[in-house]
C-alpha positions in Angstrom: 0.0 0.0 0.0 1.0 3.5 -0.7 -0.4 6.6 1.0 -0.2 10.0 -0.5 -0.9 13.4 1.1 -0.8 16.6 -0.9 -0.2 20.1 0.3 0.8 23.5 -1.0 -2.4 24.6 -2.8 -3.8 28.0 -2.4 -5.0 31.2 -4.1 -2.7 33.1 -6.3 -3.0 35.8 -9.0 -2.4 35.0 -12.6 1.3 35.0 -13.5 2.2 33.8 -10.0 3.7 30.5 -8.8 3.0 27.7 -6.4 4.7 24.5 -5.4 2.7 21.5 -4.6 4.1 18.8 -2.4 3.1 15.2 -1.9 4.3 13.1 1.0 4.6 9.4 0.0 4.5 6.7 2.6 4.1 3.0 2.6 5.7 0.7 0.1 7.3 2.6 -2.7 9.8 1.1 -5.1 12.1 2.3 -7.9 9.5 0.9 -10.3 6.8 3.3 -9.3 5.5 5.9 -11.7 4.4 9.1 -9.9 2.3 11.9 -11.2 0.0 14.9 -10.7 -3.5 15.1 -12.0 -6.1 17.8 -11.8 -9.9 18.0 -11.9 -12.4 20.8 -12.1 -16.0 20.4 -11.0 -18.0 18.5 -13.6 -15.0 17.6 -15.7 -12.9 14.5 -16.0 -9.6 14.2 -14.1 -6.7 14.8 -16.4 -3.0 14.1 -16.3 -0.7 17.1 -15.6 2.8 15.6 -15.3 4.3 12.2 -14.5 7.8 11.1 -13.6 8.9 7.6 -14.4 11.3 5.1 -12.6 14.2 6.4 -14.7 13.4 10.0 -14.0 11.9 10.7 -17.4 9.0 13.2 -17.3 6.0 13.9 -19.5 3.7 16.8 -19.3 0.3 17.8 -20.6 0.6 20.3 -23.5 -1.2 22.9 -21.5 1.4 23.0 -18.8 4.7 22.4 -20.7 7.4 24.9 -19.9 5.4 26.3 -17.0 5.3 23.3 -14.7 8.0 21.0 -13.4 7.6 17.7 -11.7 10.3 16.3 -9.4 10.8 13.9 -6.5 13.2 13.7 -3.6 14.2 11.6 -0.7 14.0 8.3 -2.5 10.6 9.2 -3.9 9.2 10.0 -0.4 8.4 13.5 -1.7 6.8 14.5 -5.0 6.7 18.1 -6.1 5.0 20.1 -8.8 6.5 23.5 -9.3 3.9 25.6 -11.1 4.7 28.9 -12.8 3.1 31.6 -14.9 -0.2 30.4 -13.6 -3.4 31.0 -15.5 -7.0 31.1 -14.3 -7.6 27.9 -16.3 -5.1 26.2 -14.0 -7.7 26.5 -11.2 -8.5 22.9 -10.2 -8.2 20.3 -7.5 -4.8 18.8 -7.9 -4.1 15.1 -7.0 -0.9 13.2 -6.4 -1.0 9.6 -7.8 1.2 6.5 -8.0 1.3 3.5 -10.3 3.3 0.4 -9.3 3.8 -1.3 -12.6 3.7 -0.7 -16.3 4.2 2.3 -18.6 4.5 5.8 -17.2 2.9 8.6 -19.3 0.7 11.6 -18.7 -1.6 10.2 -21.3 -2.5 7.1 -19.3 -6.1 6.9 -18.0 -6.6 7.7 -14.4 -7.6 4.1 -13.9 -4.0 3.1 -14.5 -3.0 4.7 -11.2 -3.8 2.6 -8.1 -3.0 5.2 -5.4 -4.4 8.6 -4.9 -4.2 11.5 -2.5 -7.1 13.6 -1.3 -6.2 16.6 -3.4 -5.2 20.2 -2.8 -7.1 23.1 -4.3 -5.3 25.6 -6.5 -7.2 28.8 -7.4 -5.8 31.3 -9.9 -7.5 34.7 -10.1 -7.2 37.0 -13.1 
């Protein structure tokens, strides 16, 4: 089992920055794929960024260049550095983990077994 707890969300003006953090506990291995997803009310959850076992990263087109995913402490911490924030980035952001298989931001959310409770990001214009 893997437990995920996000933090770092908040309210920010457009153009600003935020860093989301995710504390990872339980059994985590070098094979795990870790990622960030987001969801607005009434919309499907979508992938934002993932980082694979080899450190490779993929991003949604909407956040490329602006967001950076990283991990530290043997994957016990997962981060999402968000910059040049836009009102359309307003969402509930989730940390997720996948124990086996491919690692891509285009994977369906059902491919990820473990999820946090989410942290709200609100960007005002």
